[in-house]
N, C-alpha and C positions, 0 to 999 in steps of 0.2 A: 699753130701748134708745133708743127713739124720745124718752122723757123726757129722758134725758141730753142727747141731741143738742139737743133744744128748747131745755133751760135753758142749755146751752153757746152757743147762737146768741143768745139772749136778752142774755145778758151781754155779749157781742162787740157786738151791736147797740145796748146802752144808752148807750153814750158813744161819741163819735167818736174821743176821743184817750184812751183808758184808760192810767191810770197803771200802773206796773209792780206795784205792791202789788195793784192791782186785777186784773191779769192772773194773778198769781200764786194770788189767792184764788179766782178762775174755775177755774184748773186743778185747785186742791184740792177744790173742790166737785165738779168732774166725776168725778175720781177716786172721792171718796166716794159719788157717786150710782152709779157704775158698779158698785163693790164691793156696794151695797146691792143693785142689781138682779141681781148674778151670784147672791149669797146667796139672794135670793128665789127665782130660778129653779130652784137646785139643791134647794132645800127643797120647792119645789112638785111635782118629779116623783115619782110614785109608785114603790115599789120594785119592782113588776113591771115597769116600763119599763125598769128597768136589765138587760137581756138580753145574752146573749153574742152577738157579731156572728157572722151567719151567711152565707156566701157567697150570690150572688144565686140561685143554682140550689140547691135542697133537697138535691140530692147533690153531694158534695164532689167536684169535678172534678180527677182525679189527672194529673199530668203524666207523661206516659209517656215513660219512658227510652228512647232509641232501640235498638231491638233490632238485633242483629247480622243483617245478611241471610244467611239459610242458604245456606252452600255446600255445594252438592251433593256429596255424598261419591264419589269416583271409583269406580264400578263396573267390577268386574273383566270385561273383554272375554272372553266366554266362548270358550275355545279350541275350534276347530272339531272335532269328534269324527270320527273316521275312519269313513268309511262301509265298513262290512266287506265285503270282497271275498268274492263268493259264490265257494266253493271249488267249482270244476267237478268235477261229480261223474262218474266214468266210465260211459259208457253201457254198459248191460249187454251183454257178450258174446253174440252169437247162438250158440246152440247148433249146431254144425256139423252139416249133414245127413249122416249116415255110411250111408244106405241104399244097397243095391246091386241089381242086377239080376242073378236067378237063372236066366233064360231062356238056353237055349243059343246059342252062337255062330252057328250056321248059321242061325238065324231072323233075323239080321241082315246076312247076306251080300249084297253087291250083286247085282243081277240085272239082266238086259237089259231087261225093262220097266221098271226103274227110272230108264233113261237116255233123252235124246230119241230119238223113234221115226226120225226122219231120218237118224240116225247108223247104225241097224240093226246094234247091238252082237249078238253071239249068242256061245254057248258051243261052240268047235270040235268037241270031244269030252270024254269023262268024263276024260282025262287032265289036263284044265285045271280040275279043281275036286277038293279034297280036305279031311278033316279034318286040323288041325294039333296032333298030339299031343305030350305032353311026351316020349315016348320019341323022336320025332324030334328033339328040342331036343338031347337027350343023345348021340344019333347024330351030329347034325351038328356040335355045338359041342364034343363031347368031355364025357366023364363028371364030370370035375372042374369046369371051368368051366360046363357045364350046370347042374349040381347047384347051383353059387352063385347063378347067376340064379334057378332056380326057387324057391329057398328064400328069396330076399331079395324076389322079387317076388309069391309066392304064386299064380303061374300055374296055372290049370286046365285050359285047353283052348282049341283055336282052329279057325278054318276059313279057307281061301284059295281064290281062284279067278282065273282069267284070261277076259277078255272081248275078242273082237276085233271090230273096226269092219267093217261089211259094205258101207257106203257110200264111194265114191271120190270124191263130189262135194262133200263137206261138209268143214269144217273142224274136226275133232277127233281126239283121240288114235288112234293105229293099234290100240294094246292098252291096256286098262286092267286092273290088278292092284288086288285088294282081299284083305287078311288082317284077320281080326277076331278078338281075343283076349280072353278072360274071365280076370279075377283075383279072389281072395278079397276084396280091398278096393280103395278108391279109390287108397289110398297106394301100392299095388303097381302100378296102372296109370301114376300120376304117375312113380313111380321107373322105370319102362321106358321113358318118354319121354324122361326126364333123362339116364339113365345107359347105356341098352341099345340105344337107337335109333339110335347112331352107325353110318354106313355108309362103308366104305372107298371112295374116289372120289368121294364125294358132298359138296357143299358146304353147310354149314347157312345157310341165306340170310334164315330169319324164324322170331322165336319169339313173336311177338305177333299171329299171325293169330287172328280172332275166332271161333273154332269150338270147341264143347265146352268142357271145362275147362283145357285146354292143349294148344297145337298148334305143333309143328316143322315147319318146310318146309326139304327138301333138293333140290339141283339138281346135274345132271351133263350135260355135253354131249359130243359126240364129232363131230369133223368127217368127213365122208364124202368117198369119192374125186371127187364130183362138185363138192365145196366147199361143199356145204350142211350144216348141224348136225343131227344126230339128239340128242334130247334124253330125259331122264328127270326127270319132276317128281314129288316124293313129298312127302304130306302125312301126318304122325304125329299123331293126337289122342287125348286121354284125355278119357273122359267116364264120370263114376262109376267103376266097376270095371271098364270096357271099354277095349280100345285098337284104334283102327282106323288101318290104313295103305292110303293110296290112292297107287298110282302110275300115271303116265300116260307113255306112251312112243310116240315118233314125230317127225315133221319139226319143227322149231322153231316154225314158224308154226302148227302145228295143236295143240299143245300149250300152251296159254296158262293162266297163273294164274287167270284168272277162270272157266275151264272147270272146271279142277282143284278150285278152292273150290267150286263148285256140285255136284260130285261127293261131296266129303268132307262136305257139309252134309246130303245126302241121307241117309248113314247116321246121322248125329247126330240127324236127325229120327226114323229108327226107333228108336234107343236113347231117346229122349225120351218116345216113346209108351210104352214098356214098363212094366209094374209093378214097384214096389219093395218091398223088404222089409228089415228089419233084419238087419244082419250078424250 
């Protein structure tokens, strides 16, 4: 190529005003020289030099097609599972204690020594104390009505006593009456309180007194000629298969609920200390 350029330059530089023929001859000579040079160049290249073109990197670079941006598939929102509500289990029912007291009623009878000493209660005579037998129930209630009561309640036997106050300087009932009765079962004792303890002329004033298993309180009042009131305050209490009836009589200011409750509790304490047996 350099030779062609050189020749062309020499031709141009040979004459200051070359003729048109000379110029044409120079062009033709240049073409001939260029063709010869191209032929020589092509012939001089060995076959091994003709190689398939390879990209600059020995590893072909692939044009990556744009991949779709993965769209997260919607996940199902878990449905909240219901927390199982614990089914309340019924508390085991306690087996009722049906044990009874077999000791005779006279052992639980109120005595003067059970009461406050300052009141000086005493037993006036033997007529103020007695067994309370079922035959006396039939005699006093009548055969038919008495039998209904005895069979319904399972009454066994009882005892009663009157105690008189010896002191005139203390506030306490003039007389205290106690009747203690034994039944075959606790159910019979409860039935006596709820159905057979009603007294004509007495007013039922309390059924929730906290003594024994169940207590009913009755009250009666009578105005005296001097204008003061004499009262009767009665507490019927069931404890297991026993019924205790305490009554206080005297002037209204001497027969107080507090005092009578104290006497009633004395009897229950005796019963609670008694041995128990299965019915």
